[in-house]
N, C-alpha and C positions, 0 to 999 in steps of 0.2 A: 504494499500499499504505499502510496506517496505521501510524503510529508508535507504539510502546508508551510509555505514561505512565510515567516514572520517579518512584519514591517515595523520599523522603529522610527518615530519622529524626531525631528532635529533637536528638540529639548532633551530628550531621553539620550541622544548620542553625545549632545555637549556636556550633560551631567556625568556621563561615564568618563569621559576624556578628562574633565575637570578633577574627577576622583583620582585618575590615574596620575595626572601632573601634580597633584597635591602631594604626592609621595607614597601612596599606596601601591603595592605591588599589582601589575595588571591581571595576573592569574587570580589574584584574590578578588578584585574588583568584578573580573568577568564571572566568577563563581557566584558571588553575591548577587549580581543582576541576572543570572541564569543565560548568559550568553557564552560563545567560544571565545577564548583569548585571542585567537588569530583575527577575529572580527573586531575585537576592541583595538588591536595593534593597528589594523587598517584604518579605523576610524581616527585613531591618534595621529597616524601619519598624514591623513587627509588634512586633519586640523591644523598641524604643523605647517604644511605646506601653503595653504591659503585659509588663514582665519576666518575672515568674513565671507569668503566664498564657499566655505566647506558645508557639505550636507545640504545641497540646493534642492535635492529631490528629483525622482525620476530620471536619473542619469544626465540630466541637463546641468553643466557647470554654469555657474554665474559668470557672466562676460563682463570684461572691462568696457567701457564706453567705446573704446577705439574697435575692439573686437565685435561688439553689437553693431557698429556702423559698417564694418566689413561684411558680416553676415548679411545685414540688410541689403548692402549693395550688390553682393553676390546674388542674392535672390531677385533683386531686381533686374539684373544682368540676364540670368536664366529666363525671365518671363519675356524681356525684349527679344532675346534670341528666338524663343518660340513663335512669337508675333511675326518676326522677320520671315522664319521658315514658312509659316502659313502664307504670308503674303507672296513669297517666291513662288510657291506651288499655285496659288491662285492666278498669279499673272502667266504662268507656264499653261495653266488650263484654258484661260481666256485668249491667250494670244495664238493658240493652234489654229491652224487653218485647215479643216478637215473637209472642207466641201459643203458643209451644212449651213454656212452662213448666207444670207440673203443680200449681202452687199455689193452684188455683181452689176 
């Protein structure tokens, strides 16, 4: 039988990491909270790498303003390229002379 995946909110993760950083051994904190010690170590590492951006949720990391602008511009570029490709196809369809036009 498949085990159900547990989800932890940001406050829980921050509390667990703060307990570790206060001097308590990670294995003891993990045991008290009912989580694996390797999970706690990963949370601690993520917190130390980006304090404000850690634990943003759903796999989406918090972006800096510059990164958000770059992502927005890339999305806009993709949309414009799609529009351009559609227009190219439309022009090629309408410019075909297949003998069906009544312009003679």
